[in-house]
C-alpha positions as CSV (number, residue, x, y, z in Angstrom):
1,M,-32.7,94.9,-21.7
2,P,-33.4,91.1,-21.6
3,L,-33.5,89.1,-18.4
4,A,-30.3,87.1,-17.8
5,V,-30.8,83.4,-18.8
6,I,-28.7,80.3,-18.0
7,E,-25.6,80.1,-20.1
8,A,-23.5,76.9,-19.7
9,S,-21.2,74.8,-21.9
10,P,-18.3,72.3,-21.5
11,D,-16.0,75.3,-21.6
12,L,-17.6,76.8,-18.4
13,A,-20.6,76.2,-16.2
14,I,-21.9,77.1,-12.7
15,E,-23.5,74.6,-10.3
16,L,-25.0,75.4,-6.9
17,D,-24.7,73.1,-4.0
18,V,-28.5,73.3,-3.7
19,P,-30.0,73.7,-7.2
20,N,-33.1,75.9,-7.7
21,R,-33.0,77.1,-4.2
22,E,-34.4,80.5,-3.3
23,Y,-32.2,82.7,-1.0
24,N,-32.9,85.3,1.7
25,P,-30.7,88.4,2.1
26,G,-27.9,87.6,4.6
27,E,-27.6,83.9,3.5
28,T,-24.6,82.4,1.7
29,I,-24.6,81.1,-1.9
30,T,-22.2,78.2,-2.3
31,G,-21.4,76.2,-5.5
32,R,-18.6,75.6,-8.0
33,V,-17.5,76.6,-11.4
34,L,-16.7,73.7,-13.8
35,R,-14.6,73.3,-16.9
36,R,-14.8,70.0,-18.8
37,S,-13.4,70.9,-22.2
38,H,-9.7,70.6,-23.3
39,V,-7.4,73.5,-22.4
40,V,-3.7,74.0,-21.8
41,S,-2.5,77.3,-20.5
42,P,0.5,78.3,-18.4
43,E,-1.6,81.0,-16.7
44,A,-5.3,81.0,-16.3
45,L,-7.8,82.9,-14.2
46,V,-11.3,82.1,-13.1
47,S,-13.6,84.7,-11.6
48,I,-17.1,84.6,-10.2
49,K,-19.2,87.7,-10.1
50,F,-22.6,88.2,-8.4
51,Y,-24.7,91.3,-9.3
52,G,-28.2,92.5,-8.7
53,R,-30.2,95.1,-10.5
54,T,-33.7,96.4,-10.9
55,K,-34.6,97.5,-14.5
56,V,-37.6,99.2,-16.2
57,R,-38.5,99.7,-19.8
58,V,-41.4,101.8,-20.9
59,D,-42.6,101.9,-24.5
60,Y,-45.2,104.5,-25.5
61,T,-46.5,106.2,-28.6
62,T,-47.2,109.9,-29.1
63,N,-49.2,111.6,-31.9
64,T,-47.4,114.2,-34.0
65,G,-48.5,116.3,-36.9
66,N,-47.2,113.7,-39.4
67,G,-48.6,110.6,-37.5
68,S,-47.4,108.7,-34.5
69,Q,-44.0,108.3,-33.0
70,H,-42.7,105.4,-30.9
71,H,-40.6,106.0,-27.8
72,T,-38.6,103.7,-25.5
73,V,-37.1,104.8,-22.2
74,R,-35.2,102.7,-19.7
75,T,-33.8,103.0,-16.2
76,R,-31.7,100.8,-14.0
77,F,-30.5,100.7,-10.4
78,D,-27.5,98.6,-9.6
79,L,-28.2,97.0,-6.2
80,L,-24.9,95.2,-5.7
81,S,-21.8,93.8,-7.5
82,V,-19.3,91.4,-6.0
83,N,-16.4,90.0,-8.1
84,N,-14.0,87.4,-6.7
85,T,-11.1,85.5,-8.3
86,I,-11.4,81.8,-7.4
87,F,-8.5,80.4,-9.4
88,K,-5.2,81.6,-10.8
89,G,-2.4,79.4,-12.1
90,P,-1.5,76.9,-14.8
91,I,-4.2,74.5,-16.1
92,H,-4.3,71.4,-18.2
93,I,-7.4,69.4,-19.1
94,P,-6.8,66.5,-21.5
95,P,-8.8,66.4,-24.7
96,D,-10.3,63.0,-23.9
97,G,-12.5,64.6,-21.2
98,S,-11.2,62.2,-18.5
99,R,-10.9,65.0,-16.0
100,T,-13.0,68.0,-15.0
101,E,-11.7,71.1,-13.2
102,S,-13.9,72.4,-10.4
103,W,-13.4,75.6,-8.4
104,P,-15.7,76.1,-5.4
105,F,-17.0,79.5,-4.3
106,S,-18.9,81.0,-1.4
107,L,-20.6,84.4,-1.6
108,S,-22.4,86.1,1.3
109,L,-25.6,88.0,0.4
110,P,-25.8,91.5,1.9
111,M,-29.0,92.7,3.6
112,G,-29.3,95.7,1.4
113,P,-27.6,97.7,-1.4
114,V,-23.8,97.9,-1.0
115,N,-23.1,101.0,-3.1
116,P,-25.2,104.1,-2.2
117,Q,-23.5,106.1,-5.0
118,A,-24.7,103.7,-7.6
119,I,-28.3,104.0,-6.3
120,R,-28.1,107.8,-6.4
121,E,-26.7,107.7,-10.0
122,G,-29.6,105.4,-11.0
123,A,-32.0,108.2,-9.8
124,K,-29.8,110.9,-11.4
125,K,-29.3,112.2,-7.9
126,K,-32.9,113.4,-7.9
127,Q,-35.5,112.1,-5.4
128,K,-38.4,112.4,-7.9
129,Y,-36.9,109.5,-9.8
130,S,-37.0,107.1,-6.9
131,F,-39.8,105.7,-4.8
132,L,-37.4,105.1,-1.9
133,P,-35.5,108.0,-0.3
134,I,-32.0,108.5,-1.6
135,D,-30.9,111.3,0.8
136,P,-29.0,111.1,2.9
137,P,-26.9,108.5,1.1
138,E,-26.0,106.7,4.4
139,Q,-29.6,105.4,4.8
140,I,-29.6,103.6,1.4
141,T,-27.7,100.6,2.8
142,S,-30.5,100.1,5.3
143,H,-33.0,99.5,2.5
144,P,-33.9,95.8,2.1
145,L,-32.9,94.0,-1.1
146,P,-36.0,93.5,-3.2
147,F,-36.9,90.0,-4.1
148,T,-36.8,88.5,-7.6
149,F,-39.6,89.9,-9.7
150,Y,-40.8,90.2,-13.3
151,T,-43.8,91.7,-15.0
152,K,-44.8,92.9,-18.4
153,V,-47.9,94.9,-19.1
154,G,-49.0,95.9,-22.6
155,S,-46.8,95.7,-25.7
156,F,-43.4,96.9,-26.8
157,W,-45.1,98.1,-30.0
158,A,-47.7,100.3,-28.4
159,N,-47.9,101.3,-24.7
160,G,-46.2,98.8,-22.4
161,I,-44.1,98.4,-19.3
162,E,-41.5,95.7,-18.5
163,A,-40.0,95.8,-15.0
164,Y,-37.9,93.3,-13.2
165,V,-35.5,92.6,-10.3
166,E,-32.8,90.0,-11.0
167,Y,-29.8,88.6,-9.3
168,V,-27.1,86.8,-11.4
169,L,-24.0,84.7,-11.0
170,Q,-21.5,85.2,-13.8
171,A,-18.2,83.2,-14.2
172,E,-15.5,84.1,-16.6
173,F,-12.4,82.1,-17.8
174,F,-9.3,84.0,-18.9
175,E,-6.2,82.5,-20.6
176,Q,-2.8,84.0,-21.0
177,H,-2.6,85.4,-24.5
178,T,0.4,86.8,-26.4
179,S,-0.2,89.1,-29.3
180,R,2.2,89.3,-32.3
181,F,2.0,93.1,-31.8
182,S,3.2,92.9,-28.2
183,S,5.9,91.0,-26.4
184,S,4.0,91.2,-23.1
185,P,1.3,88.5,-22.4
186,S,-2.2,89.6,-21.6
187,A,-5.3,88.0,-20.3
188,K,-8.0,87.0,-22.8
189,K,-11.5,85.9,-21.9
190,T,-12.2,82.7,-23.7
191,A,-15.3,81.4,-21.9
192,S,-18.2,82.6,-19.6
193,A,-21.2,81.1,-17.8
194,V,-24.3,82.7,-16.4
195,L,-26.8,81.5,-13.8
196,P,-29.7,83.6,-12.4
197,V,-30.3,83.2,-8.7
198,A,-33.7,83.8,-7.1
199,L,-34.2,85.9,-3.9
200,R,-37.4,85.2,-2.1
201,P,-39.6,87.7,-0.2
202,P,-38.7,87.8,3.5
203,P,-41.0,85.3,5.2
204,I,-43.7,86.7,7.4
205,P,-45.2,84.8,10.4
206,P,-48.8,83.5,9.9
207,L,-51.3,86.3,10.3
208,L,-53.3,86.6,13.4
209,P,-57.1,87.1,13.1
210,H,-56.9,90.9,13.7
211,E,-54.1,91.2,11.1
212,W,-56.4,90.4,8.2
213,R,-57.6,94.0,8.6
214,L,-61.0,93.3,7.3
215,N,-62.6,96.0,5.1
216,R,-66.2,96.8,6.0
217,W,-68.8,97.6,3.3
218,Q,-72.5,98.1,3.9
219,K,-75.2,99.1,1.4
220,R,-79.0,99.2,1.5
221,Q,-80.9,96.8,-0.8
222,G,-84.5,96.0,-1.4
223,V,-86.8,93.7,-3.2
224,R,-90.5,94.0,-4.1
225,T,-92.5,90.9,-4.8
226,Q,-95.7,89.2,-3.7
227,R,-93.6,86.1,-2.9
228,L,-92.5,87.8,0.3
229,I,-95.8,86.8,1.7
230,P,-95.9,83.1,2.8
231,A,-99.2,82.5,0.9
232,F,-97.4,83.3,-2.4
233,A,-93.9,82.1,-1.5
234,E,-94.1,78.8,-3.4
235,S,-95.9,80.3,-6.5
236,E,-94.0,79.2,-9.6
237,E,-95.7,81.9,-11.7
238,L,-97.3,85.2,-10.8
239,S,-100.6,86.2,-12.3
240,F,-100.7,88.9,-15.0
241,K,-102.1,91.4,-12.5
242,Q,-99.4,90.6,-10.0
243,K,-96.7,91.0,-12.6
244,T,-98.2,94.4,-13.7
245,L,-98.3,95.7,-10.2
246,K,-94.7,94.6,-9.6
247,L,-93.5,96.1,-12.9
248,F,-94.8,99.5,-12.0
249,H,-93.5,99.3,-8.4
250,S,-96.9,99.6,-6.9
251,S,-97.2,100.2,-3.2
252,K,-99.6,97.2,-3.1
253,V,-96.6,94.9,-3.8
254,P,-94.8,94.0,-0.5
255,K,-91.3,95.3,-0.1
256,Y,-88.4,94.1,2.0
257,S,-85.5,96.4,2.8
258,F,-82.2,95.1,4.2
259,D,-78.6,96.1,4.4
260,V,-75.9,93.9,2.9
261,L,-72.8,93.8,5.1
262,V,-69.5,92.4,3.7
263,L,-66.3,92.0,5.6
264,S,-63.5,91.3,3.1
265,P,-59.8,91.0,3.7
266,G,-57.5,94.1,3.5
267,V,-54.4,91.9,3.9
268,I,-53.9,88.4,2.4
269,Q,-51.0,86.1,3.1
270,L,-49.9,84.0,0.2
271,G,-49.6,80.3,1.0
272,S,-51.5,80.6,4.3
273,V,-53.0,77.5,5.7
274,D,-55.9,79.6,7.0
275,P,-58.7,80.4,4.5
276,V,-59.2,84.0,3.5
277,P,-62.1,85.4,5.5
278,F,-65.0,86.8,3.4
279,R,-68.0,87.4,5.7
280,V,-71.5,88.3,4.5
281,A,-74.5,89.3,6.5
282,A,-78.0,90.5,5.6
283,V,-79.4,93.0,8.2
284,P,-83.2,93.4,8.1
285,K,-84.3,97.1,8.1
286,L,-87.7,97.1,9.9
287,G,-88.0,100.6,11.1
288,A,-90.9,102.9,10.0
289,A,-88.5,104.8,7.7
290,D,-87.0,101.8,6.1
291,E,-89.7,101.2,3.4
292,T,-90.2,97.6,4.5
293,S,-93.9,96.9,4.0
294,E,-96.0,96.4,7.1
295,E,-97.1,92.9,6.1
296,V,-93.4,91.9,5.9
297,R,-92.6,93.5,9.3
298,E,-95.4,91.5,10.8
299,L,-93.9,88.2,9.7
300,E,-92.6,85.9,12.4
301,R,-89.3,85.5,10.5
302,S,-87.5,87.8,8.1
303,P,-87.3,86.6,4.4
304,M,-84.2,84.4,3.7
305,V,-81.4,85.9,1.8
306,N,-79.2,83.5,-0.3
307,V,-75.9,84.0,-2.0
308,V,-76.3,82.7,-5.5
309,S,-72.9,83.5,-6.9
310,L,-69.6,85.1,-6.0
311,K,-67.0,86.6,-8.3
312,M,-63.5,87.8,-7.3
313,V,-61.1,89.8,-9.4
314,V,-57.5,90.7,-8.5
315,K,-56.0,93.6,-10.3
316,A,-52.3,94.4,-10.2
317,R,-51.0,97.9,-10.4
318,T,-47.5,98.5,-11.6
319,E,-45.9,102.0,-11.2
320,V,-42.4,102.7,-12.4
321,K,-39.9,105.5,-12.5
322,V,-37.9,106.1,-15.7
323,G,-35.7,109.1,-14.9
324,S,-37.4,111.4,-17.4
325,S,-39.9,114.3,-16.9
326,W,-41.1,113.9,-20.5
327,V,-42.9,110.6,-19.9
328,A,-46.6,111.1,-18.9
329,D,-47.9,109.3,-15.8
330,R,-50.3,107.3,-17.9
331,F,-47.4,105.5,-19.5
332,T,-45.7,104.7,-16.2
333,D,-48.7,103.6,-14.1
334,R,-50.6,100.6,-15.4
335,T,-53.3,98.5,-13.8
336,D,-54.0,95.0,-15.3
337,T,-56.6,92.4,-14.5
338,F,-54.4,89.7,-13.0
339,F,-56.9,87.0,-11.9
340,E,-60.6,86.3,-12.1
341,W,-62.5,83.6,-10.4
342,S,-66.2,82.9,-9.8
343,W,-68.3,80.4,-7.9
344,T,-72.0,79.7,-8.7
345,W,-74.3,77.4,-6.6
346,R,-75.8,74.7,-8.8
347,E,-79.2,75.1,-10.3
348,G,-81.8,73.9,-7.9
349,E,-79.7,74.7,-4.8
350,E,-81.0,77.5,-2.6
351,G,-77.5,78.9,-2.5
352,M,-75.6,79.8,0.7
353,A,-78.3,81.0,3.0
354,L,-77.3,83.9,5.2
355,P,-78.2,83.8,8.9
356,V,-81.4,85.6,9.9
357,W,-80.7,88.3,12.4
358,D,-82.8,88.4,15.5
359,R,-86.0,90.5,14.9
360,G,-85.5,92.4,18.2
361,L,-82.0,93.4,17.3
362,A,-83.1,94.3,13.8
363,A,-85.9,96.5,15.0
364,A,-83.5,98.2,17.4
365,A,-81.0,98.8,14.7
366,G,-83.7,100.2,12.4
367,A,-84.9,102.6,15.0
368,T,-81.4,104.1,15.7
369,A,-79.3,105.8,13.1
370,G,-76.1,105.3,15.1
371,F,-75.3,101.7,14.0
372,G,-72.7,102.8,11.4
373,D,-71.5,105.6,13.6
374,E,-70.8,103.3,16.5
375,K,-68.8,101.0,14.2
376,K,-66.9,103.9,12.7
377,K,-65.9,105.3,16.1
378,M,-64.7,101.9,17.2
379,T,-62.5,101.4,14.2
380,E,-61.1,104.9,14.3
381,K,-60.2,104.4,17.9
382,E,-58.3,101.3,16.9
383,G,-56.5,103.1,14.1
384,L,-57.4,100.5,11.5
385,G,-57.8,102.8,8.5
386,S,-60.7,102.8,6.0
387,G,-61.9,100.7,3.1
388,G,-63.9,101.5,0.0
389,G,-67.6,101.5,-0.9
390,E,-70.8,103.0,0.4
391,M,-70.9,103.6,4.2
392,S,-67.6,101.8,4.6
393,S,-65.0,101.8,7.2
394,A,-62.3,99.3,8.1
395,A,-63.2,96.7,10.7
396,V,-61.6,93.9,12.6
397,G,-63.6,93.3,15.7
398,S,-67.3,93.0,15.9
399,P,-69.1,95.3,18.3
400,E,-71.9,94.0,20.5
401,G,-75.1,93.7,18.4
402,E,-73.3,93.1,15.1
403,P,-75.3,90.8,12.9
404,P,-74.3,87.2,12.5
405,A,-72.4,86.7,9.3
406,R,-71.6,83.7,7.1
407,D,-68.0,83.3,6.3
408,I,-68.1,82.3,2.7
409,G,-64.3,82.4,2.4
410,V,-63.9,79.8,5.2
411,E,-66.7,77.6,3.9
412,L,-65.3,77.5,0.4
413,G,-61.7,77.2,1.7
414,L,-60.3,80.1,-0.3
415,R,-56.5,80.2,-0.1
416,F,-54.3,82.4,-2.3
417,N,-51.0,80.9,-3.4
418,P,-48.4,82.5,-5.7
419,M,-49.6,80.4,-8.7
420,E,-53.2,79.5,-7.9
421,L,-56.3,80.1,-5.9
422,A,-57.2,77.0,-4.0
423,Y,-60.8,76.4,-3.0
424,R,-63.1,73.5,-2.0
425,G,-62.8,70.8,-4.5
426,G,-60.4,72.5,-7.0
427,S,-58.1,75.3,-7.9
428,A,-57.8,78.2,-10.4
429,K,-54.5,79.0,-12.0
430,M,-53.1,82.5,-12.0
431,S,-52.1,84.1,-15.3
432,A,-48.7,84.8,-13.9
433,I,-46.9,84.7,-10.5
434,L,-48.8,86.6,-7.8
435,Y,-46.1,88.5,-6.0
436,P,-46.4,90.2,-2.6
437,D,-46.8,94.0,-2.6
438,F,-43.5,95.7,-2.6
439,T,-41.7,99.0,-3.4
440,T,-38.1,99.4,-4.6
441,Y,-36.3,102.4,-6.3
442,N,-38.0,102.3,-9.7
443,I,-40.9,99.8,-9.2
444,R,-43.9,99.8,-7.0
445,R,-46.4,96.9,-7.0
446,T,-49.8,97.1,-5.4
447,H,-53.1,95.2,-5.8
448,E,-56.9,95.7,-5.8
449,L,-59.5,93.2,-4.9
450,K,-62.9,93.4,-6.5
451,W,-65.9,91.2,-5.7
452,E,-69.4,90.8,-7.0
453,M,-72.3,88.8,-5.5
454,V,-75.7,87.9,-6.7
455,L,-78.2,87.5,-3.9
456,S,-81.6,85.9,-4.0
457,V,-84.6,86.9,-1.9
458,A,-88.1,85.3,-2.5
459,K,-86.9,84.3,-6.1
460,E,-85.8,87.9,-6.8
461,T,-82.2,88.7,-7.3
462,V,-80.0,91.7,-6.5
463,K,-76.4,92.3,-7.5
464,V,-73.9,94.0,-5.1
465,S,-70.2,94.7,-5.8
466,N,-67.3,96.7,-4.4
467,G,-63.5,97.0,-4.8
468,H,-60.7,98.1,-2.4
469,L,-57.0,97.9,-2.0
470,V,-55.6,94.7,-0.7
471,R,-52.1,94.0,0.4
472,F,-50.6,90.6,-0.4
473,V,-47.8,89.6,2.0
474,A,-45.2,86.9,1.7
475,P,-45.7,83.3,2.9
476,W,-44.2,82.1,6.2
477,T,-42.3,79.2,4.6
């Protein structure tokens, strides 16, 4: 089931009026079919066909009593097929190549599948073999055409998935042919040409601030070190006694408790001119039950929390339908690490210092257990869903009293593009094209964003991490 590739020769070729253009459903494809090589025929016919399909191949291995057995299953949905005759009549192209025949064509793209019956046959007329509804058949034509897509996860020789959506122009040249076994002439195909055409994802207007659907994650952290006290803050080396007390978590060693609050994007627009928000705050926990030492609570200023490093991982999940109940889900649902990027502040730098929350607000927050509940009620009222991680809920707005956060995403200029992550002073290439999330009949593509940060407090480090679903949407242009 290979992807269609360009096939062109002097016998037949396809040229578009705008080469390498990506089309939207509803637009018109215009171009011409060319013949440069010598031909003489009293009757010739040239046709142009445009078809679209979504195909899946799954390879998997099962263990039997005598060893292992390899299996391959495939499924295909025919989205559309249009065939037009663009020339019929006598033709003469001299052998010296002094003249080229050209036949223009114009094909209008539909907005959705044109043959509901073909879609139902692709799912064997069973809903369980399609992600999109196939009943009643009349609604199938309202489904949007999926954009051009390709992915391959794993190996054909072990457990792998290949899935793609393709649209193809195919031209064919027929000549009148008379067989010695028949007195009636017939048409014989003597040349063909193929040209894949790309359909782009429908453009989406630039996201507004509330449409990033920020995922809220909060978790308690703490450090225990003598360097929390100003008298020891600049100490390069602790004494043996101090190290021993710290090693055994002695109550004589000062402790500072704080909550790490991260607001990460639940929706990311590819190619956006606006940086991806990634906001981080450190919330001092100074209440009596928060385990912060009294000598730390008495400080005029809470200890500084710095971001030392940030790591982001994007994972792509590909689910497919293969029209067979014998294939286990583990073979048709694969998640693959798609992209990994990290940023570390240079040695000697303090890192990205997080704003220090007002001590009065911190004390008030530490004395009340309703901070998270208040936030959760607000987001549930707005119907914004939920994210992942400890004490997490989705957030977009900031209720009064929310700690000041530092937007690392904006300061680093993080922008996701289909082929790279752009950031301040550079870019990181993707391992493959980063497509928007989408669902069609036998393919569903979703993504997960995982992040990891190392924080530094009084020369001690803590590591925090979380992961949640993220939806990538198409660019505006």
